[in-house]
N, C-alpha and C positions, 0 to 999 in steps of 0.2 A: 685395621692397620696391622700387618704382620709384625710379630714381636721384634724381629730383627731390625725392621725399619723404625719401629718406635724407639728402640734402644739407641740406634744411630742418632735420632732426632734429639732425643731427650737426655741421653746419658752424657754425651759430650766426649771429648777426646781423653779427658782424664778426670779422676775423682781425687780430691785432697781429703784426707781423713784426719780427725782430731782426737788425740788422747790427752789425758791429764795423769792420772795415777794408775799403776798397775800393782795390785795388792794381793795379799793372801785372803783366803776365804773368810777367815775370822774377822779380819779388819773390815772387809766389805760388809759383813753380816751385822757388825756392830755400828756401822756408821749411819749418821742421820742424814737426810736430804736437806739441803741440795748437794752437799759433799759427796754422798753415795752415788749420785747420778754422774759424777766426774770420775768414778772408779770402774775398773774392770779387774776381774781376778786374773791371776797369772794363767790359769788353765784356759780361760775363755780367750785371753790375749793371744796365747799360742794358737789356739784354733783359728782365729782371726787372721793372724799373720801367715800362717800356712795356707789359708784359703786365698789371701791376696797374692802371695808368691806364686800360687798355681794358676789362678785366673787373670791375672794382670801382669803386665811388665811394671815392677816397682821402681820408681826413678826418684831422683833427689829434686829438690827445689831449683837447683841450678840448671838441671836438664829439662824443666817443665816447659820453658818457651819453645825451645826447638821441637820437643814432642808434639805440642799443640799445633805448632806451625805446619808439621808434616801432615796433620788431619788425614791419616790413613785409616786402615782397618784396625790396626793395633790399639788396644785400650790400656791406658796407663793409670797407675795410683801412686800417690804420694803420701807418706806417713808423717805426721807432725805430732808433736807434744807441746803443751803450753805450760808456762809458769815456772818449772824447774823443781822437780821432787827428787828425793833420794831413791825412791822407788823406781825411777827410770834407770838409774845405775844398777841397782841391785836385781831388779826383776825383768825390766823391759829390755835392756841392753844385751844380755846373754841370748834372749830369743832373736833379737835382730841379727846378731852375729850368727846364729845357728842357721838362719834362713837367708842370710846375706842380703838383708832388706835395709836400705838406707832410710834415714830419718832426719827431719829438721826439728831442732828443740828451740823454741822461743822463750828466752829467759827473762824474767822480770828482776831488773838488777837491784832494786831495793831490798827484795827478799834475801839477796846474797850479801849486800853490803850490811844489813842489819841483823842478819841470821835469824829472821822471824818470819814465819808464814802465819800471819795474824789470823786468817780465817780458819785455819786448822786449830790454833790456840782457842779461838772462841768455840769451835766444835767441841773440843775436849772439855772446856769449862761448862758448857751448857749439858754435856753428858753427865756431869757431876752435879747438875741442877743448881747451877749458879748463874744468875743474870748480871747485867752490867748496866750503867748509865753513862751517856757520853754527850756532851754539849746540849744538855737539857732534854734528851731523848732517852727514855727508859726501855730496857730490853728485858722484860721479866722471864723467869723460868719456873714453870709449875712442876713440881715433883710428879713423876709418873705419867705426864701428859706429853706423849711423843709428838703429836701433831702440833701442839703449842711450841714445844722445843724447836721443832724444825721451822716454824713461822718465825720464831726469835731469831735463830741462826741466819735465815734468809734476810731479815731485817737488818741485822748487824752487818752482813756482807754488802748489802745494797747501800746502806748509810756510809760505811767505811770507804766505798768505792766512788762516792759522789764528789769528794773533795780532799785535798791534802789535810785540811784542818779537821775534817771528820775522821780521816783515817788516823791521824796522830792522836786524837782524842780517844778513839777506840782502842788503839795499841796502849795508851796510858792506862785506860780503864782495866784493860785485860791484865796488865802487870799488877795494878793495885789489888785485883781480885784474886792474884796468886796464879795466874795462867803461866804455864812453863813454855819454853820454846819447843816447837815441834820437831820430832826427830826426822821429819821429811825435809827439813831445811838444808839447802846445800851450801858449801863454801866455794870461794874462787878456785880452790885447788881442785874441787870436784868439777867445776865448770871447765878448767883447763884439761882435766882428764877427758871429758866428753869432747872437747874441742879437738883433742888429738886423735879421736877415733876416726878411722877411715870412712866408716858408714854414717858418721854424724856431721850434719852441718848446724851452726848455731845462728839463731835469728834473734831479734829483739822483740819485747813484748811490753814496752814502756818501762818507765822507772818504778812507778808506784802502782801500777795496775788500776788506774782510775778509769771512769767512763769519760772518754775524750770529748764526746759531744756535749757533755755538761760543764766542761771548762771553757774558759775563754781561749781565744786562738792563740794568744801568747803563751798561756799555761800549757795548753795541749802540745804545741810545738817544742817547748822546753822539756816536757816529760818524755816525748819521743826522742828528741836528740840527745838527751842526757843518757838514756839507755844505750843508744848506739855508741856514744862517746866512752862509757864505762866498760862496755864489752870489748871494744877495740883497745882500749887501755890494757885491760887485764889479759886479754887472750892474744893480743899481738897480731891480729889479722882483720881484714875488712869484714864488716857485717852488712850483708846485702839483702837480707830478707826480714819482714816484719809481720806481726800479728797483732790485730786490734783487740784490747781487752773486751771480753763478752762478745762483741763482734756482730750483734744483731742490727737491724735497720735503725733501731733507736739509739744505738751506741756509736755507730760509725757511718758517715755519709760523706758527700762530695768534699766538704771541707777537710774532713780527716784523710780522704783519699789523696788530696793535694798535698797535705803536710807530709804524708808518708813518701810520696813521690819525690820530695825534695832530697831524701837520704837513702833510699832503698830501690832495689830493682823490682821487688814484688811485695805485695802485702796481702794477707788473707783475713777474710771475715768468718762468720759462721752462718751463711745464707742457706745452707743445705741444698746444694745443687752441683751439677758437674761443670767442668771448665770446657768452654767451647772456643772455636777459633776466633770468635769475636772478643774474646777476653784478652787477646794479644793487644788490643788498644785500651784495655782497662786491667792492666797487670797490678794494680793496686786496689782491686775490688775483686779478688779471687774467692769464690765460695768455698766452703768446706762442709763435710759432713761430721757431726760429732759422733763418736763410736761408744756404745754403751753395753752394759753386761747382757742385756737382752738379745744382742746382735749375735745370734748364732750364724754360721756360715750361710745358711739358706736365707735367713732374714737380711743379713748384710748384702748378700748378692741381689736380692730384690730391691732393696733401698738404692744400691748403686746402679741399678739398671736404668734409672731415670724415673721410675714410678713415683718415688717420694717427692721428687723435684715436680713432677707433673701435677700432683695432687696439691702439694703445699703452696705452689706458686700459680695455681689455676691455669695450668697449660702454657704459661710463659716459659719459653725455651731458654733464654739467656738471662741469667740472674745477676744483676749488679748491686 
């Protein structure tokens, strides 16, 4: 199959990309996984944004539906950020302005209400070789054992994302262990600043960043709707877009898609594939590609060509 035909078949009309934190080189070098995997350095981020602005027409989430509906030869990209970090304001926003690239920011409202990014607090505590216990679960930390420290951090994140009770227990244990609020936490004033940016659209990312599939339907609906309500109260504008926490097949499915459809025009997963015309009937199950530090322009271009989606999903073209 000629490469242009392959691209047209598997690349789709648009690619949605996901970022979390844009940081300096020292912060990246010192970070533990899985936090490090959610970071890119400022230098790499600018390379990636420059590449996207030259190779794609970069559009907003508001424009995505019409772009996909056109289904022409032009290829589109959408840039998104999850959670809500100060580095988005300090590092990413100037690059977006420079290249005139729009972006959607999906904010987790409890992080703003409580001024705590608990998994970054856990990260910093573990780097100091301090473990915690929460609800009968122990998360030990061995001095000098990076692999074990990273396993502990992953365990805390998944435990704290399983239920509200678990998360509150983790936050309490972190406070008792002397964890300090992360400098990456943003305020509602920061959120209003971002909301006022011409290139930025704000979306919801639940209230507590829990794994929705593990909650009861009423709990999941309440967490989703509360985030939308808080954002609309604080920002004074309708919130039309949503991102599922974690966003894998195990974290969001048909039930969660239906819940998102009750209050939002679009919702995004982390399924690693392109957006096709068929997604016009599944606008609450839109796939995204996570962008990482290793993604040079060459590698990012190869991933977005449809090659990664073809391999990962075993030739399945439309990923829901």
